[in-house]
C-alpha positions as CSV (number, residue, x, y, z in Angstrom):
1,X,17.7,95.6,195.3
2,X,14.9,96.9,193.3
3,X,12.7,94.4,191.6
4,X,13.3,94.7,187.9
5,X,10.6,93.1,185.9
6,X,11.1,92.5,182.2
7,X,8.0,93.0,180.1
8,X,8.2,90.5,177.1
9,X,4.8,91.0,175.7
10,X,4.9,91.2,171.8
11,X,8.1,89.3,171.3
12,X,6.3,86.2,170.0
13,X,4.6,88.3,167.3
14,X,7.9,89.6,166.1
15,X,9.5,86.1,166.1
16,X,6.5,84.8,164.1
17,X,6.8,87.6,161.6
18,X,10.5,86.9,161.1
19,X,9.7,83.2,160.6
20,X,7.0,84.0,158.1
21,X,9.4,86.3,156.2
22,X,12.1,83.6,156.2
23,X,9.6,81.0,154.9
24,X,8.4,83.4,152.1
25,X,12.0,84.0,151.1
26,X,12.7,80.2,151.0
27,X,9.5,79.7,148.9
28,X,10.4,82.5,146.6
29,X,14.0,81.1,146.3
30,X,12.5,77.7,145.5
31,X,10.3,79.2,142.8
32,X,13.2,81.2,141.3
33,X,15.4,78.1,141.3
34,X,12.6,76.0,139.7
35,X,12.0,78.7,137.1
36,X,15.7,79.0,136.3
37,X,16.1,75.3,135.9
38,X,13.0,75.1,133.7
39,X,14.3,78.0,131.6
40,X,17.7,76.2,131.3
41,X,16.1,72.9,130.4
42,X,13.7,74.5,127.8
43,X,16.5,76.6,126.2
44,X,18.8,73.6,126.1
45,X,16.1,71.6,124.4
46,X,15.6,74.4,121.9
47,X,19.3,74.6,121.3
48,X,19.6,70.9,120.8
49,X,16.7,71.0,118.3
50,X,18.6,73.8,116.4
51,X,21.7,71.6,116.4
52,X,19.7,68.7,115.0
53,X,18.3,70.9,112.3
54,X,21.8,72.1,111.3
55,X,23.0,68.5,111.0
56,X,19.9,67.5,109.0
57,X,20.5,70.5,106.8
58,X,23.9,69.1,105.8
59,X,22.3,65.7,105.0
60,X,19.5,67.5,103.0
61,X,22.0,69.5,100.9
62,X,24.1,66.4,100.1
63,X,21.0,64.5,99.1
64,X,19.5,67.4,97.0
65,X,22.6,68.9,95.3
66,X,24.0,66.1,93.1
67,X,27.0,68.0,91.7
68,X,29.3,70.9,92.5
69,X,27.3,74.0,91.5
70,X,28.7,76.0,88.6
71,X,28.7,79.2,90.7
72,X,30.1,79.3,94.3
73,X,29.2,80.1,97.1
74,X,25.9,78.4,96.7
75,X,23.1,78.7,99.3
76,X,20.0,76.5,99.8
77,X,17.2,77.1,102.3
78,X,15.3,74.0,103.5
79,X,12.1,73.9,105.7
80,X,12.3,70.9,108.0
81,X,10.2,69.7,110.9
82,X,10.8,72.1,113.7
83,X,12.4,74.9,111.8
84,X,14.4,76.0,108.8
85,X,18.0,75.6,107.7
86,X,20.2,77.8,105.5
87,X,23.1,75.8,104.0
88,X,25.9,77.5,102.2
89,X,28.6,75.7,100.1
90,X,32.0,77.5,99.8
91,X,35.1,76.4,97.9
92,X,38.2,75.5,99.8
93,X,40.3,73.9,97.1
94,X,39.3,73.3,93.5
95,X,41.8,71.6,91.3
96,X,42.0,68.8,88.7
97,X,42.9,66.3,91.5
98,X,41.1,67.7,94.6
99,X,37.7,69.3,95.0
100,X,37.4,70.2,98.7
101,X,34.5,72.4,99.9
102,X,33.0,73.7,103.1
103,X,29.3,73.2,104.0
104,X,28.0,75.8,106.5
105,X,24.6,74.9,107.9
106,X,22.7,77.3,110.2
107,X,19.7,75.7,111.8
108,X,16.9,77.9,113.4
109,X,14.4,76.4,115.7
110,X,11.0,78.0,115.0
111,X,8.8,75.9,117.3
112,X,8.8,78.5,120.0
113,X,9.7,76.1,122.8
114,X,12.1,78.5,124.5
115,X,11.1,79.5,128.1
116,X,10.4,83.1,127.2
117,X,8.0,83.7,124.3
118,X,9.7,86.9,123.3
119,X,13.2,85.3,123.3
120,X,15.2,85.1,120.0
121,X,14.9,81.8,118.1
122,X,17.5,79.2,119.1
123,X,20.1,78.9,116.3
124,X,23.1,76.6,115.8
125,X,25.7,76.6,113.1
126,X,27.6,73.5,112.0
127,X,30.3,73.3,109.3
128,X,31.4,70.2,107.5
129,X,34.3,69.8,105.1
130,X,33.3,67.7,102.1
131,X,35.0,66.4,99.0
132,X,33.2,65.8,95.6
133,X,34.2,62.5,94.0
134,X,33.3,62.5,90.3
135,X,32.2,59.3,88.7
136,X,34.7,57.8,86.2
137,X,34.4,55.4,83.3
138,X,37.0,53.1,81.9
139,X,37.5,54.0,78.2
140,X,39.6,51.6,76.2
141,X,38.9,53.9,73.2
142,X,36.7,56.7,72.0
143,X,34.7,54.0,70.1
144,X,34.5,50.5,71.5
145,X,32.8,47.7,69.6
146,X,32.5,44.2,71.0
147,X,31.4,42.9,67.6
148,X,33.9,44.4,65.2
149,X,33.7,47.4,62.9
150,X,33.3,48.0,59.2
151,X,34.3,51.4,57.9
152,X,33.1,52.3,54.4
153,X,34.9,55.2,52.9
154,X,38.0,57.2,53.9
155,X,36.2,60.3,55.1
156,X,35.2,61.2,58.6
157,X,37.0,60.7,61.9
158,X,37.3,58.1,64.6
159,X,39.3,60.2,67.0
160,X,40.7,59.6,70.5
161,X,42.1,63.1,70.6
162,X,40.3,64.9,73.5
163,X,37.9,67.6,72.1
164,X,37.5,69.2,75.5
165,X,39.1,72.7,75.3
166,X,39.2,72.9,79.1
167,X,41.0,69.6,79.8
168,X,44.4,69.9,81.5
169,X,47.1,70.6,78.9
170,X,48.4,68.8,77.0
171,X,45.2,67.3,75.8
172,X,45.2,63.5,76.5
173,X,44.7,61.2,73.6
174,X,43.2,57.7,73.8
175,X,42.8,55.1,71.0
176,X,40.3,56.1,68.4
177,X,38.7,52.7,68.2
178,X,38.9,49.4,70.0
179,X,37.6,46.1,68.7
180,X,38.1,42.4,69.3
181,X,41.1,40.6,67.8
182,X,40.4,37.7,65.4
183,X,42.3,35.2,67.5
184,X,45.0,35.0,70.1
185,X,47.4,34.0,67.3
186,X,46.5,36.6,64.7
187,X,46.3,39.8,66.6
188,X,44.9,41.7,63.7
189,X,41.9,43.7,65.0
190,X,38.4,42.7,63.8
191,X,38.2,45.9,61.8
192,X,37.6,46.2,58.0
193,X,37.8,49.2,55.8
194,X,39.9,52.3,55.8
195,X,42.1,53.1,58.8
196,X,43.0,56.7,57.7
197,X,40.1,58.2,59.7
198,X,41.5,56.7,62.9
199,X,43.2,59.4,65.1
200,X,44.6,59.2,68.6
201,X,47.1,57.0,70.3
202,X,48.0,55.0,68.3
203,X,47.2,56.8,65.0
204,X,45.6,55.1,61.9
205,X,45.4,51.8,63.9
206,X,42.5,50.0,65.7
207,X,43.4,48.6,69.1
208,X,42.6,44.9,69.7
209,X,41.0,44.3,73.2
210,X,40.6,40.5,73.2
211,X,39.0,37.7,71.3
212,X,35.5,38.1,69.9
213,X,32.1,36.6,70.7
214,X,30.2,35.6,73.9
215,X,32.9,33.2,74.9
216,X,35.8,35.5,74.0
217,X,37.8,37.8,76.2
218,X,37.0,41.2,74.7
219,X,33.9,41.5,76.7
220,X,35.9,41.3,79.9
221,X,37.8,44.5,78.9
222,X,34.6,46.6,79.2
223,X,33.9,47.4,82.8
224,X,30.1,48.0,82.3
225,X,27.3,46.3,84.2
226,X,25.3,45.8,81.0
227,X,23.0,43.2,82.5
228,X,21.9,45.6,85.2
229,X,21.8,48.7,82.9
230,X,19.8,47.0,80.2
231,X,17.4,45.7,82.9
232,X,17.1,49.2,84.4
233,X,18.1,47.8,87.8
234,X,21.7,49.3,87.9
235,X,20.4,52.9,87.3
236,X,17.0,54.7,86.9
237,X,16.8,56.5,83.5
238,X,15.4,60.0,83.4
239,X,13.5,59.2,80.2
240,X,12.3,55.8,79.0
241,X,11.2,55.0,75.5
242,X,9.8,51.6,74.6
243,X,9.9,51.3,70.8
244,X,7.8,48.1,70.7
245,X,4.1,47.7,71.7
246,X,2.9,48.4,74.3
247,X,4.4,51.8,74.4
248,X,5.7,52.8,77.9
249,X,7.3,56.1,77.1
250,X,8.4,58.5,74.4
251,X,11.4,60.3,73.2
252,X,12.2,63.4,75.3
253,X,11.8,66.9,73.9
254,X,14.7,68.9,72.7
255,X,14.5,71.1,75.8
256,X,14.8,68.1,78.0
257,X,18.1,66.9,76.5
258,X,19.9,70.1,75.8
259,X,21.4,73.1,77.5
260,X,22.5,72.3,81.1
261,X,20.6,69.1,81.2
262,X,22.5,65.8,80.8
263,X,19.9,63.1,81.5
264,X,19.9,59.3,81.0
265,X,17.7,58.4,78.1
266,X,16.8,54.7,77.8
267,X,15.5,53.1,74.7
268,X,14.1,49.5,74.9
269,X,14.5,48.1,71.4
270,X,15.8,49.5,68.1
271,X,15.7,53.2,67.2
272,X,16.7,55.7,64.6
273,X,18.0,58.7,66.6
274,X,15.2,61.2,66.3
275,X,17.0,64.4,67.2
276,X,20.2,65.9,68.6
277,X,20.8,65.4,72.3
278,X,23.2,64.9,75.2
279,X,23.8,62.9,78.3
280,X,23.8,59.1,78.5
281,X,21.9,57.3,75.7
282,X,21.2,53.6,76.3
283,X,19.8,51.5,73.5
284,X,19.2,47.8,74.2
285,X,18.7,47.0,70.5
286,X,20.2,48.5,67.3
287,X,20.9,52.2,66.8
288,X,20.7,54.0,63.5
289,X,22.0,57.6,63.1
290,X,21.2,59.4,59.9
291,X,21.7,62.9,58.5
292,X,23.5,65.5,60.5
293,X,22.2,64.3,63.9
294,X,24.7,65.0,66.8
295,X,24.9,63.4,70.3
296,X,27.2,64.7,73.1
297,X,28.0,62.4,76.0
298,X,28.0,58.6,76.3
299,X,26.2,56.1,74.0
300,X,25.7,52.5,75.1
301,X,24.3,50.2,72.4
302,X,23.4,46.5,72.9
303,X,23.3,45.7,69.2
304,X,24.8,47.3,66.2
305,X,25.3,50.9,65.1
306,X,24.5,52.0,61.5
307,X,25.7,55.5,60.8
308,X,24.8,57.2,57.6
309,X,25.4,60.8,56.7
310,X,27.4,63.5,58.4
311,X,26.4,62.8,62.0
312,X,28.6,63.5,65.0
313,X,29.3,62.0,68.5
314,X,31.4,63.9,71.0
315,X,32.1,61.8,74.1
316,X,32.4,58.0,74.0
317,X,30.5,55.2,72.4
318,X,30.1,51.4,73.2
319,X,28.4,49.0,70.8
320,X,27.8,45.3,70.7
321,X,27.2,45.2,74.5
322,X,24.7,42.4,74.2
323,X,27.8,40.1,73.8
324,X,28.2,40.5,77.5
325,X,24.7,38.8,77.9
326,X,25.8,35.8,75.8
327,X,24.3,37.0,72.6
328,X,25.9,37.1,69.2
329,X,25.9,40.6,67.6
330,X,26.5,41.3,64.0
331,X,29.4,43.4,62.9
332,X,29.1,47.2,62.9
333,X,28.4,49.0,59.6
334,X,29.3,52.6,59.4
335,X,28.1,54.0,56.0
336,X,29.5,56.6,53.8
337,X,29.7,60.2,54.9
338,X,31.9,62.7,56.7
339,X,30.9,61.5,60.2
340,X,32.8,62.3,63.4
341,X,33.1,60.1,66.5
342,X,35.5,61.9,68.9
343,X,36.4,61.5,72.5
344,X,35.4,64.5,74.7
345,X,36.3,64.2,78.4
346,X,34.1,67.2,79.3
347,X,31.0,65.6,77.8
348,X,31.8,62.3,79.4
349,X,32.2,64.0,82.8
350,X,29.0,65.9,82.4
351,X,27.1,62.8,81.5
352,X,28.4,61.0,84.7
353,X,27.6,63.9,87.0
354,X,24.5,62.3,88.5
355,X,26.6,59.3,89.5
356,X,29.2,61.3,91.5
357,X,29.1,61.5,95.2
358,X,29.9,63.6,98.3
359,X,32.4,62.4,100.9
360,X,32.5,63.8,104.4
361,X,36.1,64.5,105.4
362,X,36.9,62.9,108.7
363,X,37.4,65.2,111.7
364,X,36.2,68.0,109.4
365,X,33.1,69.1,111.4
366,X,33.0,72.1,113.7
367,X,30.2,73.4,115.9
368,X,29.7,76.9,117.4
369,X,28.3,77.9,120.7
370,X,24.5,77.9,120.8
371,X,22.7,81.2,120.4
372,X,19.3,81.9,122.0
């Protein structure tokens, strides 16, 4: 047979080239996998940051907006660490018994920590159902005095008929005035003077709320933390006026206690009401109202009220509250004049607006898919 000789020169070179190509492909694959994993990790981190921003936006809105806005939908933009959030509040159900709304929070991560510098900013949208719970106040009457009441003259009005035109019909009526009773045996109310100006339910009649004085039971019918309020520990007033030296404040301007503003004005001591106003007025001493001065909202007086002239109060008034602190307070003296003290549920509600609260509805949160 012929001698067939196979020439294998060059085969090793080809094999080495193939091995080198395979190694390069493996290295390239490893780099691509590492790059993909890095991209996924960085984009996931950016998306998580956007999700955190969206949640923080809901917290920020609830902390910043202390009442249901007058106009809905309402949008607020917040700049937070790592990005910005646009939060929108939309109405779901608005009624006299249920105020349910939807918060839509869109967080955008602006830190640029995505893998690709030219990639769109990571965003995340979270929604949360919330309910607004308005603060309420126990009102035994439109005018409550823990130290009795003297009415001079048959003019004017002490009315528990609701003056709020937007209250649910029919308009609710409460007693016009509530005062302590003389004793547990004689239930005649500690009220002197004409009863004709008293309107409400009942009509022309003061309502007794317990026995008088620091040791009596009338003070227990008033659900007010007067010790904390008068010490300014139960709430922080918007404006503080100290009427005795040294002066630590001054009476607010008309612009600060009018229009859409319903602040808490605190007076430490006695005062003659300097001007018209609205909101919550707290006076630790005695209050004098003269002329045609008008206050809309809630008035809390530790001592006595002296009212002269044609002044008006629409809302609710409490006097003699220092009885709760164990002090003896003189009887009220309301002077002559065509004065009006009338219950107004709208003005009471507006005054209590800063003390309402948001409640997150359980299982009411949704989350969309992340967007890069």
